[in-house]
Backbone as JSON, one array per atom type, in Angstrom:
{
  "sequence": "MHTPPEPDMARLARAFKVHKANSGMTYDQLADATGLARQTLLNLAAGRTYGDLRTWLILAKVWEVDLDKITSKVWDVQ",
  "N": [[69.29, -52.73, 249.91], [67.94, -50.2, 247.53], [66.43, -51.47, 244.38], [65.89, -49.05, 241.69], [62.77, -49.07, 239.74], [62.46, -51.0, 236.88], [62.26, -48.68, 233.39], [60.05, -47.88, 231.11], [60.56, -47.88, 228.7], [59.17, -48.48, 226.09], [57.84, -46.54, 226.47], [59.66, -43.81, 225.01], [58.95, -43.27, 222.39], [56.69, -42.63, 222.09], [56.75, -40.41, 223.47], [58.57, -38.99, 221.95], [57.14, -38.58, 219.69], [55.7, -36.78, 220.55], [57.6, -34.68, 220.91], [58.09, -33.75, 218.38], [55.96, -33.28, 217.52], [55.45, -31.24, 218.74], [57.25, -30.19, 217.34], [57.05, -29.2, 215.29], [58.24, -29.58, 212.91], [58.84, -31.43, 209.83], [59.26, -35.17, 209.21], [61.98, -35.25, 207.14], [63.02, -33.02, 207.45], [63.53, -32.88, 210.39], [65.59, -34.69, 209.66], [67.65, -33.02, 208.6], [68.29, -31.52, 209.98], [69.41, -33.01, 212.67], [71.63, -33.73, 211.14], [70.53, -37.27, 211.4], [69.15, -40.41, 210.43], [66.51, -39.94, 208.75], [65.1, -42.54, 207.88], [65.83, -43.48, 210.88], [64.82, -41.78, 212.76], [62.11, -42.49, 212.09], [62.04, -45.31, 212.8], [61.86, -44.18, 215.56], [59.73, -43.22, 216.13], [58.26, -44.98, 216.05], [58.73, -46.96, 217.76], [60.5, -48.77, 217.22], [63.18, -49.25, 217.25], [65.11, -48.24, 220.53], [67.04, -45.95, 220.0], [69.78, -43.84, 220.9], [71.81, -42.26, 223.79], [73.65, -40.43, 222.37], [71.72, -40.14, 220.12], [69.1, -39.46, 221.18], [70.37, -36.89, 222.78], [70.89, -35.15, 220.39], [68.47, -34.84, 219.53], [66.61, -33.07, 221.49], [68.89, -31.03, 222.1], [67.81, -29.97, 219.34], [65.11, -29.91, 219.4], [65.41, -27.97, 221.15], [64.12, -28.52, 224.28], [65.21, -29.84, 227.6], [66.47, -32.84, 228.1], [65.7, -34.32, 230.32], [63.31, -33.82, 230.09], [62.41, -34.93, 227.84], [62.78, -37.15, 228.59], [61.74, -37.91, 230.53], [58.94, -40.04, 230.58], [59.08, -42.03, 231.18], [60.27, -43.3, 232.81], [56.83, -42.43, 234.7], [54.91, -44.26, 236.14], [51.39, -46.04, 235.88]],
  "CA": [[69.84, -51.88, 248.7], [66.35, -51.0, 246.77], [66.63, -51.47, 243.22], [65.01, -49.08, 240.86], [62.37, -49.99, 239.22], [62.54, -50.63, 235.07], [62.14, -47.82, 232.84], [59.43, -48.42, 230.68], [61.02, -47.53, 227.47], [58.47, -48.18, 224.84], [56.83, -45.12, 226.49], [59.65, -42.97, 224.57], [58.49, -43.13, 221.15], [55.25, -41.11, 222.22], [57.49, -38.72, 223.54], [59.67, -38.58, 220.28], [56.06, -38.06, 218.27], [55.02, -35.67, 220.88], [57.71, -33.51, 220.3], [58.61, -33.98, 217.32], [54.48, -32.91, 216.71], [55.27, -29.67, 218.71], [57.78, -28.66, 217.38], [56.11, -28.42, 213.67], [59.26, -30.37, 211.47], [58.54, -33.0, 208.87], [61.1, -36.22, 209.24], [63.1, -34.7, 206.48], [63.9, -31.24, 208.18], [64.26, -33.24, 211.53], [67.14, -35.38, 210.0], [68.82, -31.84, 208.24], [68.45, -30.18, 211.36], [70.21, -33.68, 213.72], [71.57, -35.0, 211.02], [69.65, -38.79, 211.8], [68.99, -40.61, 209.33], [65.16, -40.71, 208.67], [64.67, -43.81, 208.41], [65.97, -43.61, 212.23], [63.58, -40.85, 213.21], [60.92, -43.03, 211.26], [61.93, -46.35, 213.54], [62.22, -44.24, 216.64], [58.01, -42.92, 216.69], [57.41, -46.41, 215.58], [58.99, -47.84, 218.99], [60.86, -50.09, 216.79], [64.29, -48.69, 218.42], [64.82, -46.94, 220.99], [68.48, -45.37, 220.38], [70.91, -44.48, 222.13], [72.1, -41.75, 224.33], [74.02, -39.47, 221.32], [70.36, -39.78, 219.65], [68.18, -38.18, 222.34], [70.56, -35.55, 223.24], [71.03, -34.36, 219.59], [66.44, -34.13, 219.5], [66.72, -32.32, 222.57], [69.23, -29.54, 221.08], [67.04, -29.41, 218.01], [63.55, -28.88, 219.77], [65.58, -26.89, 222.17], [64.1, -28.96, 225.42], [66.06, -30.34, 228.67], [66.68, -34.33, 228.14], [64.55, -34.6, 231.13], [61.78, -33.65, 229.2], [61.97, -35.97, 227.15], [62.73, -39.0, 228.82], [60.92, -38.45, 232.47], [57.55, -40.69, 231.21], [59.38, -43.28, 231.11], [59.61, -43.66, 234.69], [55.88, -42.61, 235.48], [53.66, -45.4, 236.94], [50.38, -45.79, 235.16]],
  "C": [[68.42, -51.93, 248.33], [66.63, -50.22, 245.7], [65.76, -50.39, 242.39], [64.32, -49.7, 240.08], [63.02, -49.62, 237.19], [61.99, -49.5, 234.55], [61.16, -48.14, 231.67], [59.73, -47.61, 228.89], [60.57, -47.59, 226.6], [57.63, -46.64, 225.75], [58.17, -43.33, 225.48], [59.31, -43.52, 223.11], [56.93, -42.52, 221.45], [56.06, -39.91, 222.51], [58.25, -38.34, 222.4], [57.78, -37.64, 219.71], [55.21, -37.06, 219.17], [56.29, -34.53, 220.29], [58.07, -32.98, 218.83], [56.74, -33.32, 216.46], [53.91, -30.95, 217.52], [56.85, -28.42, 218.33], [57.97, -28.66, 215.47], [57.03, -29.3, 212.39], [58.38, -31.37, 211.05], [59.83, -33.79, 210.19], [61.94, -35.14, 207.99], [63.29, -33.57, 206.76], [64.04, -31.64, 209.53], [65.6, -33.76, 211.62], [68.0, -34.27, 209.22], [68.67, -31.79, 209.39], [69.46, -30.9, 212.5], [71.02, -34.28, 212.91], [71.86, -36.37, 211.09], [69.04, -39.03, 210.5], [67.41, -40.79, 209.26], [64.35, -41.76, 208.91], [65.0, -44.41, 210.4], [64.74, -43.05, 212.88], [62.34, -42.02, 212.96], [60.54, -44.26, 212.75], [61.39, -45.61, 215.5], [60.61, -43.88, 217.39], [57.79, -43.84, 216.37], [57.86, -46.99, 217.44], [60.3, -48.9, 218.7], [62.82, -50.13, 217.58], [64.15, -47.85, 219.4], [66.51, -45.66, 221.49], [68.77, -44.97, 221.34], [71.62, -43.05, 222.86], [72.36, -39.98, 223.24], [72.49, -39.33, 220.7], [69.24, -38.91, 220.52], [68.8, -36.81, 222.86], [70.78, -34.25, 221.87], [69.34, -34.03, 219.63], [66.91, -33.37, 220.48], [67.45, -30.65, 222.53], [68.34, -28.57, 219.96], [66.02, -29.39, 218.68], [64.05, -28.69, 220.95], [64.5, -27.65, 223.97], [64.9, -30.14, 226.49], [66.02, -32.53, 227.81], [65.76, -34.87, 228.78], [63.26, -34.98, 231.07], [61.09, -34.54, 229.19], [62.07, -37.55, 227.96], [62.14, -38.98, 230.11], [60.0, -39.25, 232.41], [58.01, -42.07, 231.13], [59.25, -44.59, 232.42], [57.95, -43.38, 235.82], [55.3, -44.26, 235.42], [51.93, -45.37, 236.46], [49.58, -46.45, 236.27]]
}
């Protein structure tokens, strides 16, 4: 049986920044739209936390993108 590679979770911070920038939303607007704490959003952007599935599902819904569109970069090979 083949074991899949480990995801590069640090890439979630970059994905967060890209999608936040594409949305044109401020942290305050994003916090209001998602119900997530502004500090949580700042921590995601800085890579201090990875969040959980619920967090990423909410962000995907607010940004109107598929979850896979946000998270797929964790599998990119450099």
